[in-house]
N, C-alpha and C positions, 0 to 999 in steps of 0.2 A: 853149491850143489854137493850133495853127499856122495860118498864112494859108490853106493849101489847104483845111483842114477848115472854116474860117470861110467861105470862098468857096462851098464845097459847101452849107453850111447856108443861106447867103444865097440860093442857087438854090432850095433847098427852100422858103424863105419866099416867094419870088416865085411858086412853083407853088401854095402854099397860098393866097396872096392871089388868084390866078386861080380856084382852086377855090371860094373864098369868094364871089367875084363871080358865078360861074356858079350856085352854090347860091342865092344871094340873088335872082338873076333868076328862077330857078324858083319860089322861095317867093313872090315878088311876083306872079308869074303865077297861081299857085294861089290866093293871097288875092284877086286880081281875079276869078277864076272863082267863088270862093265868094261874093263880094259880089254877083255877078250871078244867083245862084240865087234864084228867086222865094220869097216868104215861105211859100207853101203847101207848098214842098218842103224846108223847113229841118229837118224832123225825120226825113228819109229817111236810109237807109244811105249813099247817095252824099255827102250833106252831112257826115255823121259821118266818112267816110273822108277827105274833103277837109280837115276840121278836124285830123284826126290827122296827115295828111301835112304840114300847115303846122306843127304842133307839132314833128314829127320834124325838119323842115328847120330850124326855129329852133334846136333843140337841136344839130344838126350845125353850124350857124353859130357857136354858142357854143364848141363843141369845137374848131373850126378856129381861132377867135380865140385860145383858150387855148393851142393848139399853137404858134401863131406867137409868142405871148408867151414861152413856155417856151424856144423855140429862140433868140429874141432874147437872153434872159437867159444862155443857155449860151454864145452868141457873145461876150458881154461878159466872161466869166470868163477 
């Protein structure tokens, strides 16, 4: 891989790290909101939707992290 492509991929990694941070912030905020839901509302649709959103955001974080790792490995080739 030439230096130009390595630089472009390094830029992609920086963008993915930014996306990771933004997604993590959103996930943390959703978790905080979920924690503030009163006990008597924990079985509601809203509670379930919030749990599902958190699960999806955590999955997205895992995939972003995997993408960063794959790109880093490609750069080292």
